[in-house]
VOBA-1610 file (N, C-alpha, C; in pm, whole numbers, padded with zeros to 5 digits, always signed):
BEGIN
Met+00233-01740-01812Met+00159-01644-01894Met+00242-01517-01909Ala+00243-01462-02031Ala+00318-01340-02055Ala+00258-01223-01978Ile+00346-01136-01931Ile+00302-01016-01858Ile+00279-00904-01957Glu+00158-00850-01958Glu+00125-00740-02048Glu+00147-00608-01975Thr+00202-00511-02047Thr+00224-00377-01994Thr+00124-00281-02058Ile+00060-00201-01974Ile-00042-00107-02021Ile-00004+00032-01974Thr-00012+00130-02064Thr+00021+00268-02031Thr-00105+00354-02039Ile-00125+00435-01937Ile-00233+00533-01938Ile-00171+00669-01906Ala-00229+00775-01959Ala-00169+00907-01941Ala-00273+01016-01954Arg-00240+01130-01894Arg-00321+01251-01908Arg-00235+01368-01862Gly-00233+01475-01942Gly-00155+01591-01903Gly-00010+01552-01879Gly+00044+01592-01764Gly+00183+01562-01733Gly+00204+01431-01662Tyr+00098+01350-01646Tyr+00108+01226-01570Tyr+00101+01105-01662Arg+00181+01005-01630Arg+00183+00882-01710Arg+00207+00764-01616Ala+00125+00660-01630Ala+00139+00541-01548Ala+00158+00419-01637Glu+00242+00329-01590Glu+00264+00201-01656Glu+00220+00092-01560Leu+00132+00002-01607Leu+00074-00101-01522Leu+00097-00238-01582Leu+00093-00341-01498Leu+00117-00478-01539Leu-00005-00563-01512Thr-00030-00661-01599Thr-00136-00757-01573Thr-00098-00846-01455Leu+00029-00869-01432Leu+00072-00947-01315Leu+00053-00863-01189Gly-00034-00910-01101Gly-00058-00839-00975Gly-00134-00709-00990Ala-00184-00679-01113Ala-00245-00548-01140Ala-00155-00437-01084Ala-00026-00450-01114Ala+00076-00368-01048Ala+00099-00235-01117Leu+00122-00133-01035Leu+00165-00002-01081Leu+00318-00005-01088Arg+00372-00011-01210Arg+00516-00025-01227Arg+00588+00109-01237Arg+00524+00207-01300Arg+00582+00341-01314Arg+00471+00444-01294Leu+00506+00557-01236Leu+00415+00670-01228Leu+00499+00796-01244Glu+00487+00858-01359Glu+00569+00975-01391Glu+00494+01102-01353Val+00564+01187-01276Val+00502+01305-01215Val+00594+01424-01235Pro+00541+01541-01274Pro+00626+01658-01291Pro+00681+01710-01158Gly+00800+01771-01165Gly+00860+01834-01049Gly+00863+01985-01063Arg+00927+02050-00967Arg+00931+02195-00963Arg+00998+02254-01087Asp+01098+02182-01142Asp+01171+02234-01258Asp+01105+02196-01390Gly+00988+02132-01383Gly+00915+02095-01504Gly+00948+01958-01557Ser+01054+01896-01507Ser+01089+01763-01556Ser+01008+01657-01483Cys+00980+01547-01554Cys+00904+01437-01495Cys+00998+01330-01444Ala+00958+01264-01338Ala+01033+01150-01284Ala+00935+01041-01244Asn+00981+00917-01255Asn+00904+00803-01207Asn+00919+00798-01055Val+00808+00806-00981Val+00815+00819-00835Val+00781+00689-00762Val+00763+00577-00834Val+00737+00449-00767Val+00846+00348-00801Leu+00876+00262-00705Leu+00978+00161-00723Leu+00922+00040-00797Gly+01008-00031-00865Gly+00969-00153-00935Gly+01093-00226-00981Tyr+01073-00338-01047Tyr+01184-00416-01102Tyr+01210-00379-01247Arg+01337-00377-01286Arg+01372-00359-01427Arg+01328-00482-01508Asp+01356-00601-01456Asp+01324-00727-01522Asp+01187-00775-01475Leu+01092-00786-01567Leu+00956-00825-01528Leu+00951-00962-01462Asp+01043-01051-01499Asp+01043-01185-01439Asp+01069-01180-01289Glu+01133-01074-01241Glu+01163-01062-01098Glu+01036-01045-01015Tyr+00931-00993-01076Tyr+00805-00976-01001Tyr+00752-01111-00954Arg+00778-01217-01033Arg+00739-01351-00991Arg+00848-01419-00909Ala+00973-01401-00950Ala+01083-01475-00888Ala+01113-01429-00746His+01109-01298-00724His+01142-01241-00593His+01039-01134-00556Pro+00918-01177-00523Pro+00810-01080-00498Pro+00844-00986-00382Arg+00832-00856-00408Arg+00849-00756-00304Arg+00725-00667-00293Phe+00621-00705-00363Phe+00493-00633-00358Phe+00503-00494-00419Tyr+00601-00471-00509Tyr+00617-00339-00571Tyr+00491-00301-00648Gly+00412-00208-00597Gly+00300-00149-00670Gly+00182-00240-00694Val+00180-00358-00632Val+00076-00457-00663Val-00052-00430-00584Ile-00159-00499-00625Ile-00279-00510-00541Ile-00256-00629-00448Ala-00248-00602-00319Ala-00226-00707-00220Ala-00361-00761-00174Gly-00374-00894-00169Gly-00499-00954-00126Gly-00489-01106-00126Arg-00591-01180-00084Arg-00721-01129-00044Arg-00714-01041+00080Tyr-00618-01071+00165Tyr-00609-00991+00287Tyr-00470-00929+00294Ala-00463-00800+00267Ala-00336-00729+00278Ala-00293-00723+00424Asn-00162-00725+00445Asn-00100-00720+00577Asn-00110-00855+00647Arg-00096-00855+00779Arg-00073-00979+00853Arg-00199-01035+00919Ile-00206-01169+00922Ile-00306-01242+00999Ile-00232-01338+01090Ser-00255-01325+01220Ser-00178-01401+01318Ser-00209-01550+01311Gly-00102-01630+01325Gly-00119-01774+01323Gly-00165-01829+01191Ala-00172-01743+01088Ala-00220-01784+00955Ala-00353-01856+00964Arg-00442-01802+01050Arg-00573-01864+01064Arg-00672-01760+01118Phe-00799-01783+01093Phe-00905-01701+01150Phe-01032-01783+01153Ser-01127-01739+01232Ser-01257-01808+01241Ser-01367-01714+01193Leu-01463-01773+01124Leu-01577-01698+01073Leu-01701-01786+01089Asp-01798-01731+01161Asp-01922-01805+01187Asp-01895-01944+01246Gly-01797-01947+01338Gly-01769-02070+01410Gly-01679-02170+01339Lys-01636-02139+01217Lys-01549-02230+01142Lys-01411-02169+01129Glu-01308-02251+01151Glu-01170-02202+01138Glu-01119-02223+00995Tyr-01052-02120+00945Tyr-00990-02126+00813Tyr-00839-02108+00829Arg-00763-02193+00762Arg-00617-02190+00773Arg-00558-02139+00641Leu-00459-02053+00655Leu-00396-01987+00541Leu-00249-02030+00532Pro-00184-02011+00419Pro-00041-02039+00411Pro+00037-01939+00498Ala+00130-01991+00576Ala+00216-01905+00659Ala+00341-01869+00579Asn+00371-01741+00569Asn+00491-01698+00495Asn+00566-01587+00568Asn+00528-01562+00694Asn+00592-01457+00773Asn+00604-01512+00915Gly+00700-01604+00930Gly+00703-01682+01052Gly+00580-01771+01056Ala+00509-01768+01168Ala+00386-01847+01180Ala+00265-01776+01124Asn+00286-01657+01069Asn+00174-01571+01028Asn+00160-01564+00876Ser+00047-01513+00834Ser+00022-01489+00692Ser+00045-01341+00663Leu+00127-01311+00563Leu+00151-01173+00518Leu+00099-01158+00376His+00006-01066+00355His-00053-01041+00223His-00109-01171+00164Ser-00157-01260+00253Ser-00229-01384+00218Ser-00138-01498+00174Gly-00009-01486+00200Gly+00080-01598+00174Gly+00139-01596+00034Pro+00228-01690+00005Pro+00290-01695-00128Pro+00184-01724-00235Gly+00200-01660-00350Gly+00105-01682-00459Gly-00024-01606-00445Gly-00021-01496-00368Gly-00140-01413-00349Gly-00172-01331-00473Phe-00263-01236-00455Phe-00307-01155-00568Phe-00191-01083-00637Asp-00082-01062-00563Asp+00032-00987-00616Asp+00105-01059-00728Val+00095-01192-00734Val+00163-01267-00841Val+00064-01346-00927Gln-00062-01308-00920Gln-00161-01371-01007Gln-00180-01286-01133Asp-00222-01353-01240Asp-00244-01286-01368Asp-00387-01232-01373Trp-00398-01100-01377Trp-00527-01035-01384Trp-00566-01015-01531Lys-00695-01015-01555Lys-00749-00993-01690Lys-00777-00844-01711Val-00744-00794-01829Val-00782-00657-01864Val-00928-00658-01908Glu-01012-00594-01828Glu-01156-00596-01855Glu-01199-00477-01940Ala-01133-00363-01920Ala-01166-00243-01998Ala-01045-00152-01996Arg-01032-00071-02101Arg-00920+00024-02106Arg-00949+00135-02205Asp-00893+00251-02177Asp-00891+00361-02273Asp-00762+00439-02249Ala-00750+00557-02305Ala-00624+00631-02296Ala-00590+00671-02153His-00694+00688-02069His-00674+00742-01935His-00693+00640-01823Ser-00749+00520-01855Ser-00782+00427-01747Ser-00773+00283-01794Val-00761+00193-01694Val-00765+00049-01721Val-00830-00019-01602Thr-00912-00120-01630Thr-00976-00199-01525Thr-00927-00342-01535Phe-00871-00394-01426Phe-00826-00532-01416Phe-00930-00612-01339Ala-00944-00741-01373Ala-01038-00828-01303Ala-00969-00960-01267Leu-01012-01017-01155Leu-00956-01142-01105Leu-01067-01220-01036Ile-01071-01351-01059Ile-01161-01440-00986Ile-01076-01526-00892Ser-01103-01512-00764Ser-01035-01593-00662Ser-01133-01700-00616Pro-01108-01827-00650Pro-01208-01931-00623Pro-01219-01964-00475His-01332-02022-00439His-01354-02070-00302His-01239-02163-00263Gly-01180-02138-00146Gly-01068-02219-00099Gly-00932-02167-00141Asp-00927-02065-00227Asp-00800-02006-00269Asp-00724-01958-00146His-00604-02015-00122His-00523-01979-00006His-00598-02001+00126Gly-00701-02085+00121Gly-00775-02116+00242Gly-00895-02027+00270Phe-00916-01924+00188Phe-01025-01831+00212Phe-01157-01885+00157Pro-01267-01861+00227Pro-01397-01906+00178Pro-01453-01811+00072Gly-01537-01866-00014Gly-01612-01784-00108Gly-01542-01764-00241Asn-01621-01768-00349Asn-01573-01726-00480Asn-01575-01574-00482Leu-01458-01513-00493Leu-01446-01368-00485Leu-01417-01311-00623His-01501-01218-00667His-01481-01148-00794His-01426-01009-00762Val-01309-00979-00814Val-01236-00857-00778Val-01211-00772-00902Arg-01224-00640-00886Arg-01187-00546-00992Arg-01101-00436-00933Ala-01004-00393-01014Ala-00917-00281-00976Ala-00910-00186-01095Arg-00963-00065-01076Arg-00963+00034-01185Arg-00865+00145-01153Tyr-00769+00166-01240Tyr-00674+00276-01230Tyr-00714+00383-01331Ala-00712+00508-01290Ala-00745+00618-01382Ala-00654+00737-01355Ile-00599+00793-01461Ile-00522+00918-01449Ile-00621+01034-01457Glu-00617+01118-01356Glu-00699+01238-01355Glu-00608+01361-01367Ala-00666+01479-01357Ala-00590+01601-01380Ala-00476+01621-01281Asp-00489+01560-01162Asp-00386+01582-01060Asp-00326+01453-01006Gly-00339+01343-01081Gly-00275+01221-01034Gly-00353+01096-01069Leu-00341+00995-00981Leu-00392+00861-01008Leu-00497+00822-00905Thr-00611+00771-00953Thr-00713+00716-00863Thr-00720+00564-00882Ile-00755+00495-00774Ile-00768+00349-00777Ile-00900+00313-00710Ala-00983+00237-00781Ala-01111+00191-00726Ala-01105+00040-00716Leu-01115-00012-00594Leu-01110-00156-00568Leu-01249-00204-00529Arg-01297-00310-00595Arg-01431-00362-00572Arg-01423-00515-00563Ala-01512-00575-00481Ala-01517-00720-00472Ala-01656-00765-00428Thr-01698-00880-00478Thr-01821-00945-00434Thr-01793-01092-00408Thr-01875-01154-00324Thr-01855-01293-00284Thr-01987-01368-00284Asp-01979-01502-00292Asp-02101-01583-00287Asp-02118-01653-00153Arg-02025-01627-00058Arg-02043-01673+00079Arg-01959-01585+00170Ala-01991-01586+00297Ala-01922-01498+00392Ala-01771-01519+00385Thr-01697-01409+00381Thr-01552-01416+00373Thr-01493-01290+00434Ile-01362-01274+00424Ile-01295-01151+00466Ile-01218-01094+00348Val-01214-00962+00338Val-01146-00896+00227Val-01078-00770+00279Asn-00955-00750+00233Asn-00880-00628+00264Asn-00782-00607+00149Leu-00813-00514+00061Leu-00732-00489-00058Leu-00667-00352-00050Thr-00545-00344-00099Thr-00479-00215-00108Thr-00378-00217-00221Asn-00332-00099-00260Asn-00218-00088-00351Asn-00092-00072-00267His+00011-00147-00304His+00133-00156-00224His+00249-00082-00292Ala+00224+00037-00342Ala+00331+00113-00408Ala+00433+00163-00307Tyr+00560+00159-00349Tyr+00670+00223-00277Tyr+00699+00355-00347Phe+00703+00464-00272Phe+00724+00596-00331Phe+00859+00655-00293Asn+00920+00721-00391Asn+01032+00811-00366Asn+01007+00932-00456Leu+00965+01043-00396Leu+00924+01158-00475Leu+01042+01229-00541Ala+01164+01197-00498Ala+01283+01251-00566Ala+01306+01180-00699Gly+01241+01064-00717Gly+01257+00985-00838Gly+01311+00848-00804Glu+01254+00748-00869Glu+01292+00609-00843Glu+01441+00586-00865Ser+01500+00653-00961Ser+01641+00630-00994Ser+01734+00734-00931Ser+01682+00811-00834Ser+01764+00917-00774Ser+01876+00864-00686Gly+01858+00740-00636Gly+01958+00686-00544Gly+01947+00739-00403Ala+01852+00829-00381Ala+01835+00891-00249Ala+01741+00808-00163Ser+01757+00821-00032Ser+01660+00761+00059Ser+01541+00857+00072Val+01440+00812+00144Val+01322+00897+00168Val+01327+00961+00306Leu+01440+00953+00373Leu+01447+01003+00510Leu+01429+01154+00518Gly+01461+01225+00409Gly+01444+01370+00406Gly+01306+01415+00361His+01222+01323+00315His+01084+01358+00280His+01011+01405+00406Ile+00922+01500+00389Ile+00838+01549+00499Ile+00705+01476+00492Leu+00661+01423+00606Leu+00540+01341+00610Leu+00443+01392+00715Gln+00316+01393+00679Gln+00210+01420+00775Gln+00106+01309+00765Ile+00065+01254+00880Ile-00043+01156+00888Ile-00139+01201+00997Pro-00263+01231+00964Pro-00360+01275+01065Pro-00413+01156+01145Ala-00331+01109+01238Ala-00368+00993+01320Ala-00317+01016+01461Ser-00404+01000+01559Ser-00364+01021+01698Ser-00333+00889+01769Gln-00351+00775+01699Gln-00322+00646+01759Gln-00259+00553+01655Ile-00185+00453+01706Ile-00139+00342+01624Ile-00190+00213+01687Thr-00176+00103+01611Thr-00201-00029+01668Thr-00065-00093+01694Pro-00013-00083+01817Pro+00121-00136+01847Pro+00126-00287+01822Val+00248-00338+01800Val+00266-00477+01759Val+00352-00553+01858Asp+00344-00686+01846Asp+00431-00773+01925Asp+00557-00805+01844Ala+00636-00899+01892Ala+00764-00930+01827Ala+00747-00985+01686Ala+00628-01040+01655Ala+00600-01092+01521Ala+00531-00988+01433Leu+00525-00863+01481Leu+00461-00752+01410Leu+00311-00770+01394Ile+00252-00844+01488Ile+00107-00862+01493Ile+00050-00762+01595Pro-00056-00687+01560Pro-00114-00594+01658Pro-00153-00665+01787Thr-00126-00597+01897Thr-00162-00652+02028Thr-00311-00640+02057Gly-00380-00554+01983Gly-00520-00524+02008Gly-00541-00389+02073Glu-00432-00331+02123Glu-00438-00199+02187Glu-00442-00090+02081Leu-00507+00021+02114Leu-00495+00145+02038Leu-00413+00240+02125Arg-00293+00277+02078Arg-00200+00353+02161Arg-00183+00495+02107Ser-00188+00591+02195Ser-00171+00731+02157Ser-00030+00754+02102Val-00022+00843+02002Val+00108+00880+01946Val+00172+00996+02023Asp+00102+01052+02119Asp+00153+01168+02194Asp+00292+01140+02250Gly+00387+01228+02219Gly+00520+01216+02277Gly+00601+01099+02226Thr+00561+01041+02112Thr+00632+00925+02057Thr+00683+00956+01917Pro+00773+00873+01863Pro+00820+00891+01725Pro+00710+00871+01621Phe+00592+00824+01665Phe+00483+00796+01572Phe+00388+00915+01553Asp+00423+01027+01611Asp+00337+01145+01598Asp+00375+01220+01471Phe+00296+01199+01367Phe+00314+01270+01240Phe+00200+01370+01216Arg+00127+01404+01321Arg+00018+01500+01303Arg+00074+01635+01261Thr+00186+01675+01318Thr+00261+01790+01270Thr+00367+01738+01174Pro+00375+01792+01052Pro+00468+01738+00953Pro+00612+01736+01005Lys+00685+01629+00970Lys+00826+01619+01009Lys+00898+01528+00910Pro+01031+01537+00903Pro+01105+01446+00815Pro+01085+01300+00856Val+01073+01214+00758Val+01056+01071+00785Val+01168+01019+00873Gly+01289+01069+00851Gly+01404+01017+00923Gly+01431+01079+01058Arg+01352+01178+01100Arg+01384+01249+01224Arg+01391+01154+01344Asp+01292+01067+01357Asp+01285+00981+01475Asp+01295+00833+01441Ile+01331+00800+01316Ile+01318+00661+01273Ile+01411+00566+01348Asp+01522+00617+01398Asp+01616+00532+01472Asp+01617+00563+01621Ala+01508+00624+01669Ala+01497+00654+01812Ala+01491+00524+01893Ala+01531+00536+02019Ala+01528+00420+02109Ala+01384+00396+02154Asp+01308+00335+02066Asp+01167+00307+02091Asp+01143+00159+02064Pro+01083+00085+02157Pro+01064-00059+02137Pro+00988-00093+02009Gln+00887-00012+01973Gln+00811-00040+01852Gln+00897-00024+01727Leu+00980+00080+01723Leu+01069+00100+01608Leu+01174-00011+01600Glu+01218-00058+01715Glu+01317-00167+01716Glu+01256-00295+01659Leu+01129-00320+01690Leu+01062-00439+01636Leu+01050-00432+01484Gly+01018-00314+01432Gly+00998-00299+01288Gly+01123-00262+01211His+01236-00243+01282His+01359-00191+01220His+01331-00058+01149Gly+01247+00021+01210Gly+01196+00145+01151Gly+01044+00139+01157Tyr+00980+00221+01077Tyr+00834+00222+01075Tyr+00781+00105+00991Asp+00693+00027+01050Asp+00618-00078+00980Asp+00491-00100+01061His+00407+00005+01067His+00297+00010+01164His+00171+00068+01100Asn+00059+00027+01158Asn-00071+00076+01116Asn-00111+00196+01201Phe-00151+00303+01133Phe-00199+00425+01198Phe-00351+00428+01192Val-00414+00464+01304Val-00559+00472+01315Val-00602+00610+01268Leu-00667+00616+01154Leu-00694+00744+01089Leu-00814+00816+01150Val-00805+00949+01150Val-00920+01029+01191Val-01016+01038+01073Gly-01140+01075+01103Gly-01241+01085+00997Gly-01315+00954+00980Ala-01432+00962+00924Ala-01518+00846+00912Ala-01470+00754+00801Ala-01446+00626+00835Ala-01417+00527+00732Ala-01537+00514+00640Gly-01511+00488+00514Gly-01617+00483+00414Gly-01632+00614+00340Thr-01571+00718+00394Thr-01569+00850+00330Thr-01427+00877+00280Ile-01414+00914+00154Ile-01279+00941+00104Ile-01232+01073+00161Arg-01112+01071+00217Arg-01052+01190+00276Arg-00900+01176+00269Arg-00831+01288+00287Arg-00685+01286+00285Arg-00635+01213+00408Ile-00549+01112+00388Ile-00499+01034+00501Ile-00348+01050+00520Ala-00280+01115+00426Ala-00136+01140+00441Ala-00093+01241+00337Thr+00011+01318+00371Thr+00074+01410+00276Thr+00224+01390+00285Leu+00288+01377+00168Leu+00432+01353+00160Leu+00493+01459+00069Phe+00607+01515+00109Phe+00670+01625+00035Phe+00819+01599+00023Asp+00871+01614-00099Asp+01015+01606-00123Asp+01068+01747-00147Pro+01146+01802-00053Pro+01192+01940-00066Pro+01278+01965-00191Glu+01351+01862-00237Glu+01442+01882-00351Glu+01365+01902-00481Ser+01270+01816-00509Ser+01196+01823-00636Ser+01074+01912-00628Gly+01026+01939-00505Gly+00904+02017-00487Gly+00777+01936-00502Arg+00790+01805-00525Arg+00669+01724-00543Arg+00599+01701-00410Val+00468+01719-00411Val+00382+01691-00297Val+00285+01581-00340Met+00269+01478-00257Met+00171+01374-00283Met+00073+01367-00167Glu-00054+01376-00199Glu-00159+01352-00100Glu-00219+01215-00125Val-00228+01134-00020Val-00292+01004-00029Val-00433+01018+00026His-00531+00972-00051His-00671+00976-00011His-00724+00833-00005Ser-00814+00805+00088Ser-00869+00670+00101Ser-00998+00673+00181Thr-01074+00565+00165Thr-01196+00544+00242Thr-01173+00451+00362Glu-01050+00401+00381Glu-01025+00297+00481Glu-00995+00355+00620Pro-01005+00272+00726Pro-00985+00322+00863Pro-00840+00333+00906Gly-00748+00267+00832Gly-00609+00267+00873Gly-00516+00286+00755Val-00389+00316+00786Val-00285+00322+00683Val-00157+00265+00742Gln-00095+00175+00667Gln+00032+00116+00709Gln+00145+00201+00653Leu+00228+00253+00741Leu+00350+00321+00700Leu+00464+00220+00708Tyr+00524+00191+00593Tyr+00642+00104+00589Tyr+00753+00180+00520Thr+00866+00196+00588Thr+00972+00283+00538Thr+01082+00208+00463Gly+01046+00097+00399Gly+01143+00027+00313Gly+01268-00016+00386Asn+01250-00062+00510Asn+01365-00092+00594Asn+01450-00208+00542His+01390-00293+00457His+01461-00412+00409His+01478-00410+00256Leu+01485-00290+00197Leu+01491-00280+00052Leu+01627-00315-00006Ala+01733-00302+00071Ala+01869-00320+00016Ala+01888-00463-00034Asn+01985-00477-00126Asn+02028-00608-00177Asn+01922-00677-00263Gly+01841-00597-00330Gly+01743-00653-00422Gly+01793-00649-00565Ala+01716-00708-00655Ala+01748-00704-00798Ala+01736-00560-00848Pro+01798-00529-00963Pro+01796-00391-01013Pro+01653-00336-01028Gly+01640-00209-00992Gly+01513-00141-01003Gly+01482-00099-01145Thr+01366-00038-01162Thr+01318+00000-01296Thr+01421+00079-01374Gly+01489+00171-01306Gly+01587+00254-01373Gly+01724+00191-01387Gly+01740+00067-01338Gly+01867-00004-01352Gly+01953-00008-01228Gly+01927+00079-01131Gly+02007+00083-01009Gly+01944+00002-00898Ala+02029-00041-00804Ala+01978-00112-00685Ala+01927-00010-00585Tyr+01821-00045-00514Tyr+01764+00046-00415Tyr+01836+00031-00281Pro+01859+00143-00213Pro+01915+00135-00079Pro+01805+00106+00023Ala+01844+00064+00142Ala+01747+00057+00251Ala+01681+00193+00267Arg+01552+00193+00286Arg+01474+00316+00300Arg+01480+00403+00174Gly+01495+00337+00060Gly+01495+00407-00068Gly+01355+00433-00121Gly+01254+00393-00047Gly+01114+00418-00081Gly+01030+00389+00041Leu+00909+00443+00043Leu+00818+00414+00154Leu+00679+00383+00100Cys+00606+00306+00179Cys+00468+00269+00145Cys+00372+00338+00241Leu+00262+00385+00186Leu+00148+00433+00263Leu+00029+00353+00213Glu-00001+00243+00283Glu-00099+00144+00237Glu-00230+00162+00313Pro-00330+00224+00253Pro-00461+00233+00319Pro-00523+00095+00333Gln-00589+00068+00447Gln-00628-00070+00474Gln-00726-00081+00591Lys-00783-00201+00605Lys-00837-00244+00733Lys-00717-00266+00826Phe-00741-00275+00954Phe-00629-00296+01045Phe-00572-00437+01026Pro-00441-00454+01045Pro-00385-00589+01040Pro-00450-00678+01145Asp-00467-00804+01108Asp-00522-00907+01197Asp-00664-00877+01244Ser-00736-00795+01170Ser-00875-00764+01209Ser-00962-00889+01227Pro-00946-00994+01144Pro-01032-01111+01162Pro-01017-01178+01298Asn-00903-01154+01365Asn-00880-01212+01498Asn-00890-01109+01610Lys-00935-00989+01578Lys-00947-00882+01677Lys-01089-00825+01668Pro-01181-00877+01748Pro-01323-00835+01737Pro-01345-00686+01756Asp-01254-00617+01826Asp-01272-00474+01849Asp-01222-00388+01732Phe-01152-00449+01638Phe-01104-00375+01522Phe-01217-00363+01417Pro-01210-00264+01328Pro-01310-00256+01221Pro-01315-00386+01141Thr-01435-00429+01111Thr-01452-00561+01049Thr-01405-00563+00904Ala-01354-00678+00863Ala-01315-00701+00723Ala-01411-00799+00656Arg-01522-00826+00722Arg-01618-00925+00671Arg-01691-00874+00546Leu-01712-00964+00452Leu-01794-00935+00334Leu-01892-01050+00315Asp-02020-01017+00302Asp-02125-01117+00286Asp-02183-01111+00145Pro-02246-01221+00100Pro-02315-01218-00029Pro-02416-01104-00033Gly-02428-01040-00148Gly-02519-00927-00163Gly-02456-00794-00129Gln-02339-00797-00064Gln-02265-00674-00035Gln-02156-00654-00140Glu-02107-00531-00148Glu-01993-00502-00234Glu-01882-00439-00150Tyr-01764-00499-00156Tyr-01647-00436-00096Tyr-01605-00320-00184Arg-01584-00204-00121Arg-01546-00084-00195Arg-01432-00014-00121His-01323+00004-00189His-01213+00085-00138His-01170+00181-00248Asp-01192+00309-00224Asp-01148+00413-00317Asp-01024+00479-00260Met-00922+00493-00343Met-00800+00558-00299Met-00743+00641-00414Ala-00655+00734-00379Ala-00598+00822-00481Ala-00462+00872-00435Phe-00373+00892-00533Phe-00245+00959-00512Phe-00251+01088-00594Arg-00268+01200-00524Arg-00284+01329-00592Arg-00160+01415-00568Phe-00119+01487-00673Phe+00010+01556-00671Phe-00006+01706-00697Arg+00088+01780-00642Arg+00104+01921-00672Arg+00249+01957-00646Ile+00283+02082-00669Ile+00420+02130-00650Ile+00418+02242-00546Ala+00518+02241-00458Ala+00529+02344-00354Ala+00673+02392-00346Lys+00689+02517-00303Lys+00824+02573-00292Lys+00893+02533-00162Asp+00812+02504-00057Asp+00870+02466+00070Asp+00768+02387+00153Ala+00812+02338+00268Ala+00727+02252+00350Ala+00604+02327+00401Ala+00619+02456+00427Ala+00506+02532+00479Ala+00391+02536+00380Thr+00422+02556+00253Thr+00317+02560+00150Thr+00274+02419+00110Ala+00366+02322+00124Ala+00332+02183+00088Ala+00225+02126+00179Met+00227+02165+00306Met+00142+02102+00405Met+00023+02189+00444His-00021+02277+00355His-00133+02364+00388His-00261+02285+00407
//
């Protein structure tokens, strides 16, 4: 099926989206000097989104992130999923929501709503799942509303998997000089397969303490067992504030361009992935190849492997309920880190 490109815009912001994966392919944002730059990574050739999926800007699902052993149990029944990350399922295995063709349900100059029906048994998951993803450009950036309903008990965890470089997708720069703040006092540490152990570990005195803003690259290569497992950051942070309430969950600042991005979400966790394996990919949107750590992801989510961790926030969805995840990427301009992180 042909991939349709849809553009929405308002003021100084412009987004380009794809029907494949309901993906955010471009997001143009003004900088300190008044010029706009595309701040999300993507492929130049649309066929690469299917041929070599890297989850650039897509809606990941049915279950974003990892499920251990590519299996889970619900109401006493075991469900098996495709394994695509060693013995585990990552973003629900090959052929997930990221490479499915979504239908355009509604659109106007400022917004577009994509819809997808995931049938019972799709990738091993129970229930016919009806999913919608609405993108809207507002006065200060982009909002995303994710909704889903089911006709039998299932699990759902949806997020947008955008890679950001606030200096510009085609800048050729890494994100190591970006300043990042995440209001989280704990992470869910992982084992050698990057599956959470079930522990909630304090960030005090570790490279994972982003409560006070710091450069992404300051501690990324520290001698820390968790960083060695992820080859950098690839971890879920336990967010402060009540899940279900939209609140700021991260702030990112590029000192060169002056762009500040605030990530807002209703979810209990956020996965920080610092693009550790980005090198040697097909040409990006602007024509250049991305370097390792040439972009980072801040993926609001349920915790990884929640279906197999009873103490983690539940990802269960029952008939009659509606899955709701509201998230936003909001932008402003700052002269320095002190004003960026107010």
